[in-house]
C-alpha positions in Angstrom: 32.2 21.5 -119.4 30.6 18.1 -119.4 27.1 16.6 -119.4 27.2 14.4 -116.3 30.3 13.3 -114.3 32.9 13.9 -117.1 34.4 10.4 -116.7 34.3 9.6 -120.4 35.5 11.7 -123.3 32.0 11.5 -124.9 30.6 13.2 -121.9 32.6 16.4 -122.6 30.8 19.0 -124.8 33.8 19.7 -126.9 34.7 16.1 -127.6 35.0 15.5 -131.3 33.9 19.0 -132.2 35.2 20.1 -135.5 38.6 21.9 -135.5 38.9 24.3 -138.4 42.0 25.8 -140.0 42.4 29.3 -138.4 44.3 30.6 -141.5 45.0 29.8 -145.1 48.3 27.9 -145.5 50.0 24.6 -146.2 50.1 21.7 -143.8 53.8 21.2 -143.0 53.5 18.4 -140.5 51.1 16.2 -138.6 51.7 14.0 -135.5 49.3 11.2 -134.7 49.1 9.8 -131.2 46.4 7.1 -131.4 45.9 6.9 -127.7 42.9 9.0 -126.3 43.3 9.6 -122.6 40.7 8.9 -120.0 39.4 12.2 -118.5 41.0 12.9 -115.2 44.1 10.8 -116.0 47.1 12.6 -117.6 48.3 10.8 -120.8 51.9 10.5 -121.9 53.9 11.3 -125.0 53.4 13.8 -127.8 49.9 14.9 -128.4 48.4 14.7 -131.9 49.1 17.9 -133.7 48.8 19.8 -137.1 51.3 22.5 -138.2 50.2 25.0 -140.9 52.6 27.4 -142.5 51.3 30.7 -143.9 52.7 32.5 -147.0 54.2 35.0 -144.6 56.4 32.2 -143.1 54.4 31.9 -139.9 53.6 28.5 -138.3 50.2 27.8 -136.6 50.0 24.6 -134.5 46.9 22.9 -133.3 47.5 20.3 -130.5 45.4 17.6 -128.8 43.4 17.0 -131.9 42.1 13.7 -133.2 40.7 12.3 -136.5 43.1 14.4 -138.5 41.7 15.0 -142.0 44.8 16.6 -143.7 48.3 15.5 -144.7 51.6 17.2 -145.0 51.9 19.2 -148.2 48.1 19.8 -148.5 46.8 23.4 -148.9 44.1 24.4 -146.4 41.7 27.3 -146.3 40.6 29.2 -143.2 37.4 27.6 -141.9 38.1 24.2 -143.4 37.6 21.3 -141.1 41.0 19.7 -140.5 40.5 17.5 -137.4 38.3 17.1 -134.3 38.9 18.0 -130.6 40.7 15.1 -128.9 42.4 14.2 -125.6 45.9 12.9 -126.4 49.4 13.5 -125.1 49.9 15.2 -121.7 46.3 16.1 -121.2 43.5 15.0 -118.9 40.4 16.3 -120.7 39.3 16.9 -124.3 40.5 20.3 -125.6 42.6 21.9 -128.3 45.6 24.3 -128.0 46.5 26.8 -130.7 49.9 28.4 -130.9 51.8 30.5 -133.5 55.3 31.7 -134.2 57.3 33.4 -136.8 59.5 30.9 -138.6 62.2 33.3 -139.6 62.8 34.7 -136.1 61.4 31.9 -134.0 59.3 34.6 -132.2 56.0 33.6 -130.6 53.0 35.3 -131.9 49.9 36.4 -130.0 46.8 34.6 -131.2 43.7 36.8 -131.4 40.2 35.7 -132.1 38.2 37.8 -134.6 34.7 37.6 -133.0 33.1 39.3 -136.0 34.6 36.9 -138.4 33.6 34.0 -136.2 30.0 35.2 -136.3 30.2 35.5 -140.1 31.6 31.9 -140.5 28.9 30.5 -138.2 26.2 32.3 -140.1 25.2 34.5 -137.1 26.2 37.8 -138.8 
């Protein structure tokens, strides 16, 4: 998970890795917490986050990100870099969470990774 002792964010392999939009949609909200936590110490407050709404009225949220590159109202395409992996909010190591729900029914949705599509996007297929 990290190169040496993991005591700095920069030591973690995922730190500042690109976070890409998992779907096409419109950014409906961003939250910026400018404080990056020290690994091993839980931070406080709301983590930095991006909310994307699909044309089917679903919301996808990406949390604990940093260096957000999009703004509310902006259209995004799947695979577009929208932020980097961060360590903000109630977290103690660099990582990113992805969640989704149906806006009309407030029902959580299961997030599935399409490994074939991931290979295509990375040029491995």
